[in-house]
VMD Tcl script that builds the backbone (N, CA, C; Angstrom):
set m [mol new atoms 477]
animate dup $m
set s [atomselect $m all]
$s set {name element resname resid chain x y z} {
  {N N MET 1 A -2.623 -4.855 -35.780}
  {CA C MET 1 A -1.386 -5.469 -35.360}
  {C C MET 1 A -1.355 -5.540 -33.832}
  {N N LYS 2 A -1.153 -6.730 -33.290}
  {CA C LYS 2 A -1.092 -6.920 -31.846}
  {C C LYS 2 A 0.288 -6.527 -31.337}
  {N N SER 3 A 0.297 -5.974 -30.132}
  {CA C SER 3 A 1.591 -5.647 -29.537}
  {C C SER 3 A 2.120 -6.879 -28.810}
  {N N SER 4 A 3.420 -7.017 -28.843}
  {CA C SER 4 A 4.031 -8.149 -28.144}
  {C C SER 4 A 4.014 -7.861 -26.653}
  {N N PRO 5 A 4.097 -8.906 -25.800}
  {CA C PRO 5 A 4.108 -8.693 -24.356}
  {C C PRO 5 A 5.206 -7.731 -23.922}
  {N N ALA 6 A 6.333 -7.727 -24.611}
  {CA C ALA 6 A 7.435 -6.842 -24.230}
  {C C ALA 6 A 7.074 -5.382 -24.471}
  {N N ASN 7 A 6.160 -5.126 -25.426}
  {CA C ASN 7 A 5.790 -3.754 -25.745}
  {C C ASN 7 A 4.620 -3.243 -24.920}
  {N N ARG 8 A 3.892 -4.137 -24.260}
  {CA C ARG 8 A 2.748 -3.718 -23.451}
  {C C ARG 8 A 3.217 -3.179 -22.117}
  {N N LYS 9 A 2.528 -2.152 -21.651}
  {CA C LYS 9 A 2.836 -1.617 -20.336}
  {C C LYS 9 A 2.281 -2.563 -19.278}
  {N N LYS 10 A 3.035 -2.722 -18.194}
  {CA C LYS 10 A 2.603 -3.592 -17.110}
  {C C LYS 10 A 1.446 -2.967 -16.350}
  {N N GLN 11 A 0.586 -3.832 -15.817}
  {CA C GLN 11 A -0.490 -3.389 -14.938}
  {C C GLN 11 A 0.101 -3.163 -13.552}
  {N N ILE 12 A -0.245 -2.054 -12.942}
  {CA C ILE 12 A 0.334 -1.650 -11.666}
  {C C ILE 12 A -0.790 -1.515 -10.638}
  {N N LEU 13 A -0.562 -2.054 -9.451}
  {CA C LEU 13 A -1.545 -1.979 -8.381}
  {C C LEU 13 A -1.050 -1.063 -7.272}
  {N N VAL 14 A -1.902 -0.126 -6.866}
  {CA C VAL 14 A -1.677 0.683 -5.667}
  {C C VAL 14 A -2.697 0.178 -4.657}
  {N N LEU 15 A -2.203 -0.453 -3.611}
  {CA C LEU 15 A -3.036 -1.165 -2.646}
  {C C LEU 15 A -3.008 -0.454 -1.299}
  {N N GLY 16 A -4.145 0.113 -0.898}
  {CA C GLY 16 A -4.261 0.752 0.403}
  {C C GLY 16 A -4.734 -0.258 1.425}
  {N N ILE 17 A -3.991 -0.385 2.507}
  {CA C ILE 17 A -4.300 -1.350 3.561}
  {C C ILE 17 A -4.597 -0.590 4.851}
  {N N GLY 18 A -5.531 -1.093 5.657}
  {CA C GLY 18 A -5.786 -0.494 6.956}
  {C C GLY 18 A -7.183 -0.766 7.452}
  {N N ASN 19 A -7.392 -0.390 8.691}
  {CA C ASN 19 A -8.695 -0.529 9.324}
  {C C ASN 19 A -9.326 0.857 9.372}
  {N N LEU 20 A -10.291 1.086 8.524}
  {CA C LEU 20 A -10.908 2.393 8.365}
  {C C LEU 20 A -11.595 2.882 9.644}
  {N N LEU 21 A -11.949 1.975 10.534}
  {CA C LEU 21 A -12.654 2.346 11.759}
  {C C LEU 21 A -11.722 2.747 12.894}
  {N N MET 22 A -10.413 2.663 12.658}
  {CA C MET 22 A -9.432 2.915 13.722}
  {C C MET 22 A -8.579 4.159 13.456}
  {N N GLY 23 A -9.184 5.196 12.898}
  {CA C GLY 23 A -8.481 6.463 12.705}
  {C C GLY 23 A -7.293 6.354 11.779}
  {N N ASP 24 A -6.112 6.751 12.277}
  {CA C ASP 24 A -4.907 6.768 11.449}
  {C C ASP 24 A -4.513 5.387 10.945}
  {N N GLU 25 A -4.965 4.333 11.602}
  {CA C GLU 25 A -4.671 2.966 11.163}
  {C C GLU 25 A -5.230 2.731 9.754}
  {N N GLY 26 A -6.192 3.521 9.327}
  {CA C GLY 26 A -6.790 3.396 8.003}
  {C C GLY 26 A -6.178 4.306 6.958}
  {N N VAL 27 A -4.994 4.854 7.211}
  {CA C VAL 27 A -4.408 5.824 6.290}
  {C C VAL 27 A -4.210 5.258 4.889}
  {N N GLY 28 A -3.929 3.977 4.756}
  {CA C GLY 28 A -3.757 3.380 3.421}
  {C C GLY 28 A -5.025 3.479 2.589}
  {N N ILE 29 A -6.150 3.236 3.236}
  {CA C ILE 29 A -7.442 3.326 2.547}
  {C C ILE 29 A -7.758 4.784 2.230}
  {N N HIS 30 A -7.525 5.666 3.188}
  {CA C HIS 30 A -7.755 7.088 2.946}
  {C C HIS 30 A -6.892 7.588 1.781}
  {N N ALA 31 A -5.663 7.104 1.705}
  {CA C ALA 31 A -4.767 7.526 0.627}
  {C C ALA 31 A -5.299 7.083 -0.732}
  {N N VAL 32 A -5.774 5.849 -0.826}
  {CA C VAL 32 A -6.336 5.361 -2.093}
  {C C VAL 32 A -7.569 6.179 -2.464}
  {N N ARG 33 A -8.422 6.447 -1.499}
  {CA C ARG 33 A -9.617 7.251 -1.778}
  {C C ARG 33 A -9.245 8.668 -2.211}
  {N N TYR 34 A -8.214 9.226 -1.617}
  {CA C TYR 34 A -7.719 10.546 -2.012}
  {C C TYR 34 A -7.230 10.503 -3.469}
  {N N MET 35 A -6.460 9.473 -3.803}
  {CA C MET 35 A -5.904 9.364 -5.156}
  {C C MET 35 A -6.972 9.080 -6.203}
  {N N GLU 36 A -8.077 8.461 -5.799}
  {CA C GLU 36 A -9.167 8.193 -6.751}
  {C C GLU 36 A -9.746 9.468 -7.344}
  {N N ASN 37 A -9.500 10.588 -6.700}
  {CA C ASN 37 A -9.983 11.879 -7.197}
  {C C ASN 37 A -9.023 12.529 -8.189}
  {N N HIS 38 A -7.952 11.807 -8.542}
  {CA C HIS 38 A -6.951 12.336 -9.458}
  {C C HIS 38 A -6.761 11.357 -10.621}
  {N N THR 39 A -6.173 11.836 -11.683}
  {CA C THR 39 A -5.978 11.022 -12.881}
  {C C THR 39 A -4.661 10.249 -12.801}
  {N N PHE 40 A -4.744 8.974 -13.147}
  {CA C PHE 40 A -3.576 8.103 -13.218}
  {C C PHE 40 A -3.561 7.410 -14.575}
  {N N PRO 41 A -2.392 6.918 -15.012}
  {CA C PRO 41 A -2.343 6.174 -16.275}
  {C C PRO 41 A -3.300 4.981 -16.257}
  {N N ASP 42 A -3.733 4.581 -17.445}
  {CA C ASP 42 A -4.715 3.498 -17.568}
  {C C ASP 42 A -4.274 2.190 -16.923}
  {N N GLN 43 A -2.979 1.921 -16.900}
  {CA C GLN 43 A -2.534 0.628 -16.371}
  {C C GLN 43 A -2.436 0.607 -14.844}
  {N N VAL 44 A -2.832 1.696 -14.186}
  {CA C VAL 44 A -2.776 1.768 -12.720}
  {C C VAL 44 A -4.154 1.496 -12.133}
  {N N THR 45 A -4.200 0.555 -11.191}
  {CA C THR 45 A -5.420 0.237 -10.460}
  {C C THR 45 A -5.231 0.648 -9.012}
  {N N LEU 46 A -6.181 1.397 -8.481}
  {CA C LEU 46 A -6.195 1.775 -7.071}
  {C C LEU 46 A -7.175 0.848 -6.362}
  {N N LEU 47 A -6.736 0.196 -5.282}
  {CA C LEU 47 A -7.573 -0.800 -4.617}
  {C C LEU 47 A -7.562 -0.610 -3.109}
  {N N ASP 48 A -8.756 -0.564 -2.518}
  {CA C ASP 48 A -8.936 -0.576 -1.072}
  {C C ASP 48 A -8.806 -2.027 -0.631}
  {N N GLY 49 A -7.694 -2.358 0.026}
  {CA C GLY 49 A -7.433 -3.730 0.447}
  {C C GLY 49 A -7.925 -4.042 1.845}
  {N N GLY 50 A -8.597 -3.104 2.486}
  {CA C GLY 50 A -9.110 -3.351 3.828}
  {C C GLY 50 A -7.996 -3.728 4.780}
  {N N THR 51 A -8.205 -4.758 5.558}
  {CA C THR 51 A -7.207 -5.187 6.535}
  {C C THR 51 A -6.300 -6.277 5.983}
  {N N GLY 52 A -6.246 -6.404 4.676}
  {CA C GLY 52 A -5.307 -7.349 4.057}
  {C C GLY 52 A -5.766 -8.776 4.193}
  {N N GLY 53 A -4.826 -9.676 4.182}
  {CA C GLY 53 A -5.115 -11.090 4.333}
  {C C GLY 53 A -5.024 -11.847 3.032}
  {N N PHE 54 A -5.280 -13.145 3.127}
  {CA C PHE 54 A -5.094 -14.045 2.000}
  {C C PHE 54 A -6.006 -13.756 0.821}
  {N N ASN 55 A -7.141 -13.085 1.060}
  {CA C ASN 55 A -8.054 -12.801 -0.044}
  {C C ASN 55 A -7.411 -11.881 -1.087}
  {N N LEU 56 A -6.307 -11.237 -0.748}
  {CA C LEU 56 A -5.631 -10.345 -1.690}
  {C C LEU 56 A -4.568 -11.055 -2.527}
  {N N LEU 57 A -4.279 -12.329 -2.220}
  {CA C LEU 57 A -3.221 -13.049 -2.925}
  {C C LEU 57 A -3.456 -13.083 -4.428}
  {N N SER 58 A -4.689 -13.337 -4.846}
  {CA C SER 58 A -4.968 -13.392 -6.286}
  {C C SER 58 A -4.785 -12.024 -6.939}
  {N N SER 59 A -4.999 -10.945 -6.195}
  {CA C SER 59 A -4.784 -9.610 -6.741}
  {C C SER 59 A -3.311 -9.372 -7.060}
  {N N LEU 60 A -2.426 -9.920 -6.231}
  {CA C LEU 60 A -1.002 -9.721 -6.461}
  {C C LEU 60 A -0.537 -10.362 -7.759}
  {N N GLU 61 A -1.175 -11.460 -8.159}
  {CA C GLU 61 A -0.762 -12.190 -9.353}
  {C C GLU 61 A -0.938 -11.380 -10.631}
  {N N ASP 62 A -1.875 -10.485 -10.641}
  {CA C ASP 62 A -2.228 -9.769 -11.864}
  {C C ASP 62 A -1.451 -8.480 -12.077}
  {N N TYR 63 A -0.570 -8.123 -11.146}
  {CA C TYR 63 A 0.099 -6.829 -11.218}
  {C C TYR 63 A 1.591 -6.964 -10.963}
  {N N ASP 64 A 2.346 -6.073 -11.565}
  {CA C ASP 64 A 3.767 -5.965 -11.324}
  {C C ASP 64 A 4.222 -4.605 -11.819}
  {N N PRO 65 A 4.520 -3.708 -10.915}
  {CA C PRO 65 A 4.711 -3.854 -9.482}
  {C C PRO 65 A 3.428 -3.637 -8.693}
  {N N VAL 66 A 3.544 -3.856 -7.379}
  {CA C VAL 66 A 2.489 -3.540 -6.424}
  {C C VAL 66 A 3.061 -2.503 -5.456}
  {N N ILE 67 A 2.290 -1.458 -5.222}
  {CA C ILE 67 A 2.666 -0.420 -4.267}
  {C C ILE 67 A 1.672 -0.495 -3.122}
  {N N ILE 68 A 2.149 -0.852 -1.937}
  {CA C ILE 68 A 1.292 -0.978 -0.757}
  {C C ILE 68 A 1.435 0.288 0.081}
  {N N VAL 69 A 0.311 0.858 0.477}
  {CA C VAL 69 A 0.296 2.024 1.364}
  {C C VAL 69 A -0.314 1.564 2.678}
  {N N ASP 70 A 0.453 1.732 3.772}
  {CA C ASP 70 A -0.003 1.195 5.050}
  {C C ASP 70 A 0.566 2.000 6.207}
  {N N ALA 71 A -0.094 1.896 7.344}
  {CA C ALA 71 A 0.345 2.543 8.575}
  {C C ALA 71 A 1.331 1.651 9.308}
  {N N THR 72 A 2.195 2.283 10.086}
  {CA C THR 72 A 3.095 1.541 10.956}
  {C C THR 72 A 3.214 2.271 12.287}
  {N N SER 73 A 3.258 1.507 13.357}
  {CA C SER 73 A 3.478 2.059 14.690}
  {C C SER 73 A 4.919 1.741 15.057}
  {N N ASP 74 A 5.821 2.619 14.650}
  {CA C ASP 74 A 7.247 2.343 14.789}
  {C C ASP 74 A 7.982 3.302 15.710}
  {N N GLY 75 A 7.233 4.152 16.418}
  {CA C GLY 75 A 7.851 5.089 17.334}
  {C C GLY 75 A 8.262 6.410 16.713}
  {N N ASN 76 A 8.177 6.527 15.393}
  {CA C ASN 76 A 8.478 7.799 14.738}
  {C C ASN 76 A 7.295 8.749 14.884}
  {N N SER 77 A 7.521 10.006 14.614}
  {CA C SER 77 A 6.453 11.005 14.691}
  {C C SER 77 A 5.345 10.663 13.714}
  {N N PRO 78 A 4.083 10.815 14.127}
  {CA C PRO 78 A 2.982 10.574 13.198}
  {C C PRO 78 A 3.152 11.403 11.925}
  {N N GLY 79 A 2.934 10.742 10.812}
  {CA C GLY 79 A 3.075 11.404 9.525}
  {C C GLY 79 A 4.424 11.176 8.868}
  {N N THR 80 A 5.366 10.543 9.590}
  {CA C THR 80 A 6.652 10.209 8.971}
  {C C THR 80 A 6.383 9.192 7.866}
  {N N LEU 81 A 6.950 9.430 6.705}
  {CA C LEU 81 A 6.671 8.614 5.531}
  {C C LEU 81 A 7.980 7.997 5.032}
  {N N ARG 82 A 7.969 6.686 4.783}
  {CA C ARG 82 A 9.138 5.986 4.257}
  {C C ARG 82 A 8.712 5.066 3.125}
  {N N VAL 83 A 9.611 4.872 2.181}
  {CA C VAL 83 A 9.368 3.959 1.068}
  {C C VAL 83 A 10.425 2.870 1.115}
  {N N ARG 84 A 9.973 1.620 1.001}
  {CA C ARG 84 A 10.883 0.472 0.964}
  {C C ARG 84 A 10.494 -0.430 -0.196}
  {N N GLU 85 A 11.499 -1.013 -0.823}
  {CA C GLU 85 A 11.243 -2.102 -1.762}
  {C C GLU 85 A 11.310 -3.385 -0.943}
  {N N LEU 86 A 10.331 -4.249 -1.143}
  {CA C LEU 86 A 10.227 -5.462 -0.325}
  {C C LEU 86 A 10.463 -6.713 -1.154}
  {N N ARG 87 A 11.173 -7.652 -0.553}
  {CA C ARG 87 A 11.324 -8.975 -1.159}
  {C C ARG 87 A 10.916 -10.076 -0.199}
  {N N TYR 88 A 10.917 -9.767 1.096}
  {CA C TYR 88 A 10.626 -10.759 2.128}
  {C C TYR 88 A 9.719 -10.138 3.177}
  {N N SER 89 A 8.916 -10.960 3.824}
  {CA C SER 89 A 7.990 -10.431 4.819}
  {C C SER 89 A 8.719 -9.808 5.999}
  {N N TYR 90 A 9.913 -10.279 6.325}
  {CA C TYR 90 A 10.623 -9.697 7.469}
  {C C TYR 90 A 11.108 -8.274 7.187}
  {N N GLU 91 A 11.012 -7.809 5.953}
  {CA C GLU 91 A 11.408 -6.439 5.630}
  {C C GLU 91 A 10.323 -5.421 5.974}
  {N N PHE 92 A 9.153 -5.897 6.368}
  {CA C PHE 92 A 8.103 -4.989 6.804}
  {C C PHE 92 A 8.522 -4.342 8.112}
  {N N PRO 93 A 8.043 -3.133 8.384}
  {CA C PRO 93 A 8.314 -2.526 9.693}
  {C C PRO 93 A 7.820 -3.440 10.813}
  {N N ALA 94 A 8.378 -3.253 11.994}
  {CA C ALA 94 A 8.093 -4.143 13.122}
  {C C ALA 94 A 6.616 -4.268 13.434}
  {N N THR 95 A 5.854 -3.203 13.380}
  {CA C THR 95 A 4.441 -3.256 13.724}
  {C C THR 95 A 3.633 -2.510 12.674}
  {N N LEU 96 A 2.663 -3.191 12.108}
  {CA C LEU 96 A 1.794 -2.573 11.117}
  {C C LEU 96 A 0.371 -2.467 11.625}
  {N N GLY 97 A 0.162 -2.513 12.902}
  {CA C GLY 97 A -1.168 -2.324 13.443}
  {C C GLY 97 A -1.961 -3.609 13.526}
  {N N ALA 98 A -3.278 -3.471 13.501}
  {CA C ALA 98 A -4.189 -4.586 13.753}
  {C C ALA 98 A -4.123 -5.680 12.702}
  {N N HIS 99 A -3.675 -5.369 11.503}
  {CA C HIS 99 A -3.664 -6.354 10.421}
  {C C HIS 99 A -2.269 -6.879 10.151}
  {N N ASP 100 A -1.319 -6.649 11.055}
  {CA C ASP 100 A 0.088 -6.989 10.866}
  {C C ASP 100 A 0.296 -8.421 10.394}
  {N N ILE 101 A -0.270 -9.382 11.086}
  {CA C ILE 101 A -0.032 -10.783 10.764}
  {C C ILE 101 A -0.612 -11.130 9.401}
  {N N GLY 102 A -1.801 -10.673 9.087}
  {CA C GLY 102 A -2.422 -11.003 7.818}
  {C C GLY 102 A -1.631 -10.510 6.626}
  {N N LEU 103 A -1.099 -9.296 6.681}
  {CA C LEU 103 A -0.341 -8.748 5.561}
  {C C LEU 103 A 0.995 -9.464 5.406}
  {N N LYS 104 A 1.675 -9.731 6.519}
  {CA C LYS 104 A 2.931 -10.473 6.437}
  {C C LYS 104 A 2.685 -11.876 5.896}
  {N N ASP 105 A 1.613 -12.509 6.336}
  {CA C ASP 105 A 1.272 -13.842 5.833}
  {C C ASP 105 A 0.983 -13.807 4.339}
  {N N LEU 106 A 0.304 -12.758 3.896}
  {CA C LEU 106 A 0.015 -12.603 2.471}
  {C C LEU 106 A 1.304 -12.538 1.670}
  {N N ILE 107 A 2.252 -11.707 2.104}
  {CA C ILE 107 A 3.521 -11.569 1.394}
  {C C ILE 107 A 4.290 -12.884 1.422}
  {N N GLU 108 A 4.328 -13.539 2.576}
  {CA C GLU 108 A 5.037 -14.813 2.694}
  {C C GLU 108 A 4.419 -15.875 1.781}
  {N N SER 109 A 3.101 -15.906 1.689}
  {CA C SER 109 A 2.427 -16.857 0.797}
  {C C SER 109 A 2.762 -16.581 -0.663}
  {N N ALA 110 A 2.806 -15.315 -1.017}
  {CA C ALA 110 A 3.159 -14.960 -2.394}
  {C C ALA 110 A 4.595 -15.370 -2.704}
  {N N ILE 111 A 5.481 -15.236 -1.731}
  {CA C ILE 111 A 6.873 -15.656 -1.927}
  {C C ILE 111 A 6.950 -17.160 -2.095}
  {N N LEU 112 A 6.287 -17.899 -1.203}
  {CA C LEU 112 A 6.335 -19.357 -1.251}
  {C C LEU 112 A 5.737 -19.920 -2.532}
  {N N SER 113 A 4.734 -19.251 -3.070}
  {CA C SER 113 A 4.114 -19.728 -4.309}
  {C C SER 113 A 4.754 -19.089 -5.544}
  {N N ASP 114 A 5.857 -18.365 -5.324}
  {CA C ASP 114 A 6.594 -17.712 -6.403}
  {C C ASP 114 A 5.712 -16.751 -7.191}
  {N N ARG 115 A 4.840 -16.027 -6.471}
  {CA C ARG 115 A 3.919 -15.092 -7.115}
  {C C ARG 115 A 4.053 -13.675 -6.582}
  {N N LEU 116 A 5.176 -13.365 -5.927}
  {CA C LEU 116 A 5.343 -12.013 -5.396}
  {C C LEU 116 A 5.901 -11.107 -6.488}
  {N N PRO 117 A 5.125 -10.104 -6.890}
  {CA C PRO 117 A 5.643 -9.144 -7.860}
  {C C PRO 117 A 6.637 -8.196 -7.184}
  {N N HIS 118 A 7.260 -7.350 -7.967}
  {CA C HIS 118 A 8.097 -6.298 -7.384}
  {C C HIS 118 A 7.174 -5.483 -6.489}
  {N N THR 119 A 7.553 -5.323 -5.231}
  {CA C THR 119 A 6.655 -4.717 -4.246}
  {C C THR 119 A 7.341 -3.567 -3.522}
  {N N TYR 120 A 6.601 -2.479 -3.415}
  {CA C TYR 120 A 7.043 -1.311 -2.662}
  {C C TYR 120 A 6.079 -1.118 -1.498}
  {N N LEU 121 A 6.602 -0.667 -0.372}
  {CA C LEU 121 A 5.770 -0.320 0.772}
  {C C LEU 121 A 5.982 1.151 1.075}
  {N N ILE 122 A 4.898 1.898 1.068}
  {CA C ILE 122 A 4.919 3.263 1.569}
  {C C ILE 122 A 4.317 3.187 2.963}
  {N N ALA 123 A 5.191 3.329 3.969}
  {CA C ALA 123 A 4.777 3.192 5.366}
  {C C ALA 123 A 4.638 4.562 5.996}
  {N N ILE 124 A 3.518 4.779 6.664}
  {CA C ILE 124 A 3.236 6.044 7.328}
  {C C ILE 124 A 3.198 5.786 8.831}
  {N N SER 125 A 4.051 6.476 9.567}
  {CA C SER 125 A 4.109 6.307 11.020}
  {C C SER 125 A 2.863 6.900 11.671}
  {N N ILE 126 A 2.312 6.147 12.619}
  {CA C ILE 126 A 1.150 6.601 13.386}
  {C C ILE 126 A 1.345 6.212 14.844}
  {N N HIS 127 A 0.532 6.764 15.700}
  {CA C HIS 127 A 0.422 6.296 17.083}
  {C C HIS 127 A -0.868 5.504 17.164}
  {N N LEU 128 A -0.765 4.234 17.514}
  {CA C LEU 128 A -1.961 3.404 17.643}
  {C C LEU 128 A -2.736 3.790 18.894}
  {N N ASN 129 A -4.039 3.829 18.755}
  {CA C ASN 129 A -4.907 3.997 19.919}
  {C C ASN 129 A -6.166 3.183 19.659}
  {N N ASN 130 A -7.006 3.100 20.628}
  {CA C ASN 130 A -8.207 2.271 20.497}
  {C C ASN 130 A -9.454 3.083 20.192}
  {N N ASP 131 A -9.293 4.314 19.768}
  {CA C ASP 131 A -10.441 5.151 19.455}
  {C C ASP 131 A -11.114 4.678 18.175}
  {N N LEU 132 A -12.423 4.539 18.218}
  {CA C LEU 132 A -13.174 4.197 17.023}
  {C C LEU 132 A -13.552 5.494 16.318}
  {N N THR 133 A -12.908 5.745 15.213}
  {CA C THR 133 A -13.202 6.922 14.409}
  {C C THR 133 A -12.776 6.654 12.976}
  {N N MET 134 A -13.502 7.224 12.047}
  {CA C MET 134 A -13.142 7.081 10.644}
  {C C MET 134 A -12.318 8.267 10.155}
  {N N ASP 135 A -11.989 9.174 11.055}
  {CA C ASP 135 A -11.238 10.369 10.684}
  {C C ASP 135 A -9.751 10.188 10.970}
  {N N LEU 136 A -8.928 10.753 10.096}
  {CA C LEU 136 A -7.494 10.801 10.334}
  {C C LEU 136 A -7.178 12.000 11.220}
  {N N THR 137 A -6.099 11.898 11.994}
  {CA C THR 137 A -5.635 13.066 12.728}
  {C C THR 137 A -5.143 14.097 11.709}
  {N N PRO 138 A -5.163 15.380 12.067}
  {CA C PRO 138 A -4.732 16.407 11.112}
  {C C PRO 138 A -3.321 16.176 10.561}
  {N N LYS 139 A -2.401 15.725 11.395}
  {CA C LYS 139 A -1.014 15.495 10.947}
  {C C LYS 139 A -0.946 14.418 9.872}
  {N N VAL 140 A -1.660 13.328 10.066}
  {CA C VAL 140 A -1.639 12.231 9.087}
  {C C VAL 140 A -2.464 12.608 7.851}
  {N N ALA 141 A -3.599 13.251 8.043}
  {CA C ALA 141 A -4.406 13.692 6.893}
  {C C ALA 141 A -3.614 14.650 6.007}
  {N N GLY 142 A -2.759 15.459 6.631}
  {CA C GLY 142 A -1.989 16.439 5.879}
  {C C GLY 142 A -0.947 15.858 4.956}
  {N N ILE 143 A -0.591 14.577 5.126}
  {CA C ILE 143 A 0.429 14.003 4.244}
  {C C ILE 143 A -0.154 13.207 3.083}
  {N N LEU 144 A -1.489 13.198 2.928}
  {CA C LEU 144 A -2.078 12.473 1.795}
  {C C LEU 144 A -1.482 12.935 0.461}
  {N N PRO 145 A -1.280 14.241 0.231}
  {CA C PRO 145 A -0.631 14.646 -1.025}
  {C C PRO 145 A 0.802 14.104 -1.143}
  {N N ASP 146 A 1.524 14.008 -0.027}
  {CA C ASP 146 A 2.892 13.471 -0.054}
  {C C ASP 146 A 2.888 11.985 -0.414}
  {N N ILE 147 A 1.885 11.261 0.085}
  {CA C ILE 147 A 1.754 9.844 -0.262}
  {C C ILE 147 A 1.530 9.717 -1.768}
  {N N GLU 148 A 0.620 10.521 -2.305}
  {CA C GLU 148 A 0.379 10.477 -3.749}
  {C C GLU 148 A 1.655 10.800 -4.522}
  {N N ASN 149 A 2.416 11.775 -4.075}
  {CA C ASN 149 A 3.665 12.120 -4.764}
  {C C ASN 149 A 4.645 10.956 -4.758}
  {N N LYS 150 A 4.740 10.229 -3.647}
  {CA C LYS 150 A 5.620 9.051 -3.582}
  {C C LYS 150 A 5.138 7.967 -4.538}
  {N N VAL 151 A 3.823 7.765 -4.596}
  {CA C VAL 151 A 3.265 6.785 -5.543}
  {C C VAL 151 A 3.644 7.187 -6.964}
  {N N ARG 152 A 3.486 8.441 -7.294}
  {CA C ARG 152 A 3.812 8.911 -8.653}
  {C C ARG 152 A 5.305 8.787 -8.962}
  {N N GLU 153 A 6.164 8.988 -7.979}
  {CA C GLU 153 A 7.602 8.786 -8.197}
  {C C GLU 153 A 7.889 7.341 -8.582}
  {N N ILE 154 A 7.243 6.408 -7.909}
  {CA C ILE 154 A 7.424 4.997 -8.251}
  {C C ILE 154 A 6.835 4.712 -9.629}
  {N N LEU 155 A 5.661 5.246 -9.907}
  {CA C LEU 155 A 5.015 5.027 -11.202}
  {C C LEU 155 A 5.880 5.534 -12.341}
  {N N ASP 156 A 6.618 6.613 -12.120}
  {CA C ASP 156 A 7.475 7.161 -13.161}
  {C C ASP 156 A 8.506 6.137 -13.650}
  {N N ILE 157 A 8.874 5.210 -12.807}
  {CA C ILE 157 A 9.824 4.158 -13.187}
  {C C ILE 157 A 9.188 3.202 -14.206}
  {N N TYR 158 A 7.877 3.004 -14.116}
  {CA C TYR 158 A 7.191 1.966 -14.887}
  {C C TYR 158 A 6.305 2.485 -16.012}
  {N N THR 159 A 6.007 3.770 -16.038}
  {CA C THR 159 A 5.086 4.276 -17.062}
  {C C THR 159 A 5.781 5.213 -18.018}
}
mol reanalyze $m
mol bondsrecalc $m
mol representation Tube
mol addrep $m
């Protein structure tokens, strides 16, 4: 017996965004890699989205909701974590680092094509610098478990 679409659980995407070569700017990717070491429900996909951009538009179509994990340079203390539900690109924090324009353009394109799923942003405050390193600062690395907990709180709504 096949289950009806109403009875099937939705596919959920956890999308880590960032530049892995720029330290804390890559926290979204580090968070996804951290979560890959833990068990999640079958309908959850963890994806390293790199620096974002239009190549991720097709990924958004297949999931509802999408949880984006990304860094923001907003003047708050590094490691400050906030969760927002997004409907429009202007709801993103003022600065998302080196990939700011690409991610906002991605969201705007999804809106214009009527393909934006329910979207959450877990934003982690960082201080941007130009150091080339693949390591997170201790303060930002220390909140990886908190990021996972926020993801799981959102997942509890859908699973």
